PyMOL commands that place a pseudoatom at each C-alpha (Angstrom):
pseudoatom trace, name=CA, resn=MET, resi=1, chain=A, elem=C, hetatm=0, pos=[16.270, -21.437, -6.376]
pseudoatom trace, name=CA, resn=PHE, resi=2, chain=A, elem=C, hetatm=0, pos=[12.548, -21.650, -7.061]
pseudoatom trace, name=CA, resn=PRO, resi=3, chain=A, elem=C, hetatm=0, pos=[10.627, -23.740, -5.956]
pseudoatom trace, name=CA, resn=ARG, resi=4, chain=A, elem=C, hetatm=0, pos=[13.050, -24.659, -3.145]
pseudoatom trace, name=CA, resn=TYR, resi=5, chain=A, elem=C, hetatm=0, pos=[13.802, -21.080, -2.091]
pseudoatom trace, name=CA, resn=ARG, resi=6, chain=A, elem=C, hetatm=0, pos=[12.535, -20.363, 1.424]
pseudoatom trace, name=CA, resn=PHE, resi=7, chain=A, elem=C, hetatm=0, pos=[11.539, -16.846, 2.307]
pseudoatom trace, name=CA, resn=ASP, resi=8, chain=A, elem=C, hetatm=0, pos=[12.592, -15.560, 5.686]
pseudoatom trace, name=CA, resn=GLU, resi=9, chain=A, elem=C, hetatm=0, pos=[9.610, -15.728, 8.069]
pseudoatom trace, name=CA, resn=ASN, resi=10, chain=A, elem=C, hetatm=0, pos=[9.890, -11.952, 8.641]
pseudoatom trace, name=CA, resn=PHE, resi=11, chain=A, elem=C, hetatm=0, pos=[9.316, -11.313, 4.938]
pseudoatom trace, name=CA, resn=THR, resi=12, chain=A, elem=C, hetatm=0, pos=[5.532, -11.437, 5.269]
pseudoatom trace, name=CA, resn=LYS, resi=13, chain=A, elem=C, hetatm=0, pos=[5.364, -10.625, 8.978]
pseudoatom trace, name=CA, resn=HIS, resi=14, chain=A, elem=C, hetatm=0, pos=[5.924, -6.912, 8.501]
pseudoatom trace, name=CA, resn=VAL, resi=15, chain=A, elem=C, hetatm=0, pos=[3.935, -6.179, 5.347]
pseudoatom trace, name=CA, resn=ASP, resi=16, chain=A, elem=C, hetatm=0, pos=[1.866, -3.498, 7.122]
pseudoatom trace, name=CA, resn=ALA, resi=17, chain=A, elem=C, hetatm=0, pos=[4.994, -1.757, 8.417]
pseudoatom trace, name=CA, resn=ARG, resi=18, chain=A, elem=C, hetatm=0, pos=[6.497, -1.723, 4.913]
pseudoatom trace, name=CA, resn=SER, resi=19, chain=A, elem=C, hetatm=0, pos=[3.199, -0.506, 3.419]
pseudoatom trace, name=CA, resn=LYS, resi=20, chain=A, elem=C, hetatm=0, pos=[3.003, 2.341, 5.917]
pseudoatom trace, name=CA, resn=ALA, resi=21, chain=A, elem=C, hetatm=0, pos=[6.610, 3.321, 5.212]
pseudoatom trace, name=CA, resn=VAL, resi=22, chain=A, elem=C, hetatm=0, pos=[5.875, 3.495, 1.478]
pseudoatom trace, name=CA, resn=LEU, resi=23, chain=A, elem=C, hetatm=0, pos=[2.731, 5.581, 1.991]
pseudoatom trace, name=CA, resn=ASP, resi=24, chain=A, elem=C, hetatm=0, pos=[4.554, 7.900, 4.415]
pseudoatom trace, name=CA, resn=ASP, resi=25, chain=A, elem=C, hetatm=0, pos=[7.278, 8.401, 1.804]
pseudoatom trace, name=CA, resn=ILE, resi=26, chain=A, elem=C, hetatm=0, pos=[4.734, 9.134, -0.939]
pseudoatom trace, name=CA, resn=PHE, resi=27, chain=A, elem=C, hetatm=0, pos=[2.742, 11.551, 1.245]
pseudoatom trace, name=CA, resn=ASN, resi=28, chain=A, elem=C, hetatm=0, pos=[5.846, 13.365, 2.484]
pseudoatom trace, name=CA, resn=ASN, resi=29, chain=A, elem=C, hetatm=0, pos=[7.952, 13.487, -0.681]
pseudoatom trace, name=CA, resn=ASP, resi=30, chain=A, elem=C, hetatm=0, pos=[5.940, 12.975, -3.868]
pseudoatom trace, name=CA, resn=GLY, resi=31, chain=A, elem=C, hetatm=0, pos=[3.811, 16.119, -4.228]
pseudoatom trace, name=CA, resn=LYS, resi=32, chain=A, elem=C, hetatm=0, pos=[1.660, 14.711, -7.042]
pseudoatom trace, name=CA, resn=ALA, resi=33, chain=A, elem=C, hetatm=0, pos=[-2.115, 15.081, -7.040]
pseudoatom trace, name=CA, resn=TRP, resi=34, chain=A, elem=C, hetatm=0, pos=[-2.593, 11.427, -8.092]
pseudoatom trace, name=CA, resn=VAL, resi=35, chain=A, elem=C, hetatm=0, pos=[-0.570, 8.313, -7.360]
pseudoatom trace, name=CA, resn=SER, resi=36, chain=A, elem=C, hetatm=0, pos=[-1.347, 4.823, -8.654]
pseudoatom trace, name=CA, resn=ILE, resi=37, chain=A, elem=C, hetatm=0, pos=[-0.087, 1.729, -6.871]
pseudoatom trace, name=CA, resn=ILE, resi=38, chain=A, elem=C, hetatm=0, pos=[-0.245, -1.541, -8.777]
pseudoatom trace, name=CA, resn=SER, resi=39, chain=A, elem=C, hetatm=0, pos=[0.659, -4.471, -6.584]
pseudoatom trace, name=CA, resn=HIS, resi=40, chain=A, elem=C, hetatm=0, pos=[0.106, -8.081, -5.510]
pseudoatom trace, name=CA, resn=SER, resi=41, chain=A, elem=C, hetatm=0, pos=[-2.758, -9.200, -3.293]
pseudoatom trace, name=CA, resn=GLY, resi=42, chain=A, elem=C, hetatm=0, pos=[-0.764, -9.112, -0.038]
pseudoatom trace, name=CA, resn=GLU, resi=43, chain=A, elem=C, hetatm=0, pos=[0.053, -5.458, -0.514]
pseudoatom trace, name=CA, resn=ILE, resi=44, chain=A, elem=C, hetatm=0, pos=[-3.452, -4.671, -1.738]
pseudoatom trace, name=CA, resn=ARG, resi=45, chain=A, elem=C, hetatm=0, pos=[-4.808, -6.137, 1.539]
pseudoatom trace, name=CA, resn=SER, resi=46, chain=A, elem=C, hetatm=0, pos=[-2.230, -4.269, 3.616]
pseudoatom trace, name=CA, resn=LEU, resi=47, chain=A, elem=C, hetatm=0, pos=[-2.678, -0.748, 2.218]
pseudoatom trace, name=CA, resn=PRO, resi=48, chain=A, elem=C, hetatm=0, pos=[-6.310, -0.272, 3.377]
pseudoatom trace, name=CA, resn=SER, resi=49, chain=A, elem=C, hetatm=0, pos=[-5.346, -1.684, 6.759]
pseudoatom trace, name=CA, resn=VAL, resi=50, chain=A, elem=C, hetatm=0, pos=[-2.660, 0.926, 7.399]
pseudoatom trace, name=CA, resn=LEU, resi=51, chain=A, elem=C, hetatm=0, pos=[-5.042, 3.634, 6.161]
pseudoatom trace, name=CA, resn=GLY, resi=52, chain=A, elem=C, hetatm=0, pos=[-7.691, 2.578, 8.700]
pseudoatom trace, name=CA, resn=HIS, resi=53, chain=A, elem=C, hetatm=0, pos=[-10.076, 1.358, 5.969]
pseudoatom trace, name=CA, resn=ARG, resi=54, chain=A, elem=C, hetatm=0, pos=[-12.280, -1.687, 6.341]
pseudoatom trace, name=CA, resn=PRO, resi=55, chain=A, elem=C, hetatm=0, pos=[-10.758, -4.928, 4.990]
pseudoatom trace, name=CA, resn=PHE, resi=56, chain=A, elem=C, hetatm=0, pos=[-11.900, -6.205, 1.606]
pseudoatom trace, name=CA, resn=GLY, resi=57, chain=A, elem=C, hetatm=0, pos=[-10.852, -8.883, -0.847]
pseudoatom trace, name=CA, resn=LEU, resi=58, chain=A, elem=C, hetatm=0, pos=[-10.311, -8.869, -4.562]
pseudoatom trace, name=CA, resn=SER, resi=59, chain=A, elem=C, hetatm=0, pos=[-10.506, -11.711, -7.032]
pseudoatom trace, name=CA, resn=THR, resi=60, chain=A, elem=C, hetatm=0, pos=[-7.854, -12.207, -9.691]
pseudoatom trace, name=CA, resn=GLY, resi=61, chain=A, elem=C, hetatm=0, pos=[-7.850, -9.315, -12.137]
pseudoatom trace, name=CA, resn=GLN, resi=62, chain=A, elem=C, hetatm=0, pos=[-10.016, -7.010, -10.053]
pseudoatom trace, name=CA, resn=ALA, resi=63, chain=A, elem=C, hetatm=0, pos=[-8.970, -3.493, -9.137]
pseudoatom trace, name=CA, resn=VAL, resi=64, chain=A, elem=C, hetatm=0, pos=[-10.168, -1.010, -6.571]
pseudoatom trace, name=CA, resn=PRO, resi=65, chain=A, elem=C, hetatm=0, pos=[-9.754, 2.769, -6.653]
pseudoatom trace, name=CA, resn=VAL, resi=66, chain=A, elem=C, hetatm=0, pos=[-9.010, 4.205, -3.229]
pseudoatom trace, name=CA, resn=PRO, resi=67, chain=A, elem=C, hetatm=0, pos=[-8.988, 8.002, -3.206]
pseudoatom trace, name=CA, resn=ILE, resi=68, chain=A, elem=C, hetatm=0, pos=[-7.032, 9.254, -0.217]
pseudoatom trace, name=CA, resn=PRO, resi=69, chain=A, elem=C, hetatm=0, pos=[-7.292, 12.936, 0.687]
pseudoatom trace, name=CA, resn=ILE, resi=70, chain=A, elem=C, hetatm=0, pos=[-3.849, 14.201, 1.614]
pseudoatom trace, name=CA, resn=PRO, resi=71, chain=A, elem=C, hetatm=0, pos=[-3.798, 17.094, 4.104]
pseudoatom trace, name=CA, resn=VAL, resi=72, chain=A, elem=C, hetatm=0, pos=[-2.291, 20.331, 2.776]
pseudoatom trace, name=CA, resn=GLU, resi=73, chain=A, elem=C, hetatm=0, pos=[0.527, 20.182, 5.328]
pseudoatom trace, name=CA, resn=PHE, resi=74, chain=A, elem=C, hetatm=0, pos=[1.661, 16.972, 3.590]
pseudoatom trace, name=CA, resn=GLY, resi=75, chain=A, elem=C, hetatm=0, pos=[1.519, 18.471, 0.118]
pseudoatom trace, name=CA, resn=GLY, resi=76, chain=A, elem=C, hetatm=0, pos=[-2.173, 17.956, -0.602]
pseudoatom trace, name=CA, resn=VAL, resi=77, chain=A, elem=C, hetatm=0, pos=[-4.045, 20.157, -3.063]
pseudoatom trace, name=CA, resn=ARG, resi=78, chain=A, elem=C, hetatm=0, pos=[-5.885, 23.149, -1.609]
for i in range(1, 78): cmd.bond("trace and resi %d" % i, "trace and resi %d" % (i + 1))
show_as sticks, trace
zoom trace
């Protein structure tokens, strides 16, 4: 397989759509006060985009906390 495996071109084309679907699922079904997402750089770039945040980059090993207030109607804390 690797390194000759070819990913389907749609694999990376719809990262934002997949990121939004994951966040929608967390916001609608999780109910926790805190959620941590540990991911690769493509996802880390996508998540702020679907949240309407400004783009930013991270170097290898860097992390960024992104607090997201969740409205009460989606299970947020009062």
